[in-house]
C-alpha positions, 0 to 999 in steps of 0.5 A, spaced: 538 821 892 532 819 896 535 821 903 537 828 899 529 829 897 527 827 904 532 832 907 529 837 902 522 836 903 523 837 911 526 843 910 521 846 905 516 844 910 520 847 916 521 853 912 515 854 907 516 861 906 523 860 903 521 854 899 515 858 896 519 864 894 525 860 892 520 856 887 517 863 885 524 866 883 526 859 880 520 859 875 521 866 874 528 865 872 526 859 867 521 863 864 526 869 863 531 865 860 526 861 856 524 868 853 530 870 851 532 863 848 525 863 844 526 871 841 533 869 839 531 863 836 525 867 832 531 871 829 534 865 826 528 863 823 525 869 820 523 866 813 519 861 817 511 863 817 511 862 825 516 867 826 511 872 829 508 867 833 515 865 836 517 872 837 510 874 841 511 867 845 518 869 847 516 876 849 511 873 853 515 869 857 520 874 858 515 879 860 512 874 865 519 871 868 521 879 869 515 880 872 516 874 877 523 876 878 522 884 880 515 883 883 516 876 887 510 877 892 505 878 886 508 872 883 507 868 889 500 870 889 499 868 882 502 861 882 498 860 889 492 862 885 494 857 879 495 851 884 488 852 887 485 852 880 489 846 878 486 843 884 479 845 883 479 842 876 483 836 877 478 835 883 472 836 879 475 831 873 477 826 878 470 826 882 466 826 875 471 820 873 469 816 879 462 816 878 463 814 871 467 808 874 462 806 879 462 800 881 468 798 879 474 796 884 477 802 886 472 808 884 472 810 892 479 812 892 478 816 885 472 819 889 476 821 895 482 823 891 477 828 887 474 830 893 480 832 897 483 836 891 476 840 891 477 841 898 484 843 898 483 848 892 477 851 896 481 852 902 487 855 898 482 860 895 478 862 901 485 863 905 489 866 899 492 871 903 494 867 909 496 861 905 500 865 899 506 865 903 507 858 905 502 853 901 507 852 895 513 851 899 509 846 903 506 842 897 513 842 895 516 839 901 510 834 901 512 832 894 519 831 896 518 827 902 514 822 898 519 822 892 524 821 897 520 815 900 519 812 893 526 813 891 528 809 897 523 804 897 525 803 889 533 802 891 531 797 897 527 793 892 532 793 887 538 791 892 533 785 894 532 783 887 540 784 885 543 782 892 
């Protein structure tokens, strides 16, 4: 499994546009199907007080998923913006936490991570048009590569312990 993740990660980095569009389409399809399921579920619980909210949430998921499937470029822009905002928020939280944790051991790593998240979020927002087609695919590729490495390391350690 680790090797598969490594291969997928490399492919996502080599073809970031394809990976970005694929990711957007999968998320759109998942939202669309989840919306249908939630709407169907809402009608099975019509007597429940949460019927209306369940129906509205299902419709929102269905509409969001449908829009992502029919307008994938807009979906990529939206997801890229959400990722940039995520980096900004987590960067601010990690940076604040680092200063609270100072002078504890490791606070510098937390600060570095926070600053890197802030910089990455700002870079994505500053280059949103240029970054949009490839940033999500690149991030997915990097995540898959790191996942592949830790899976391989875990398997290696597991063999050492049992063998």
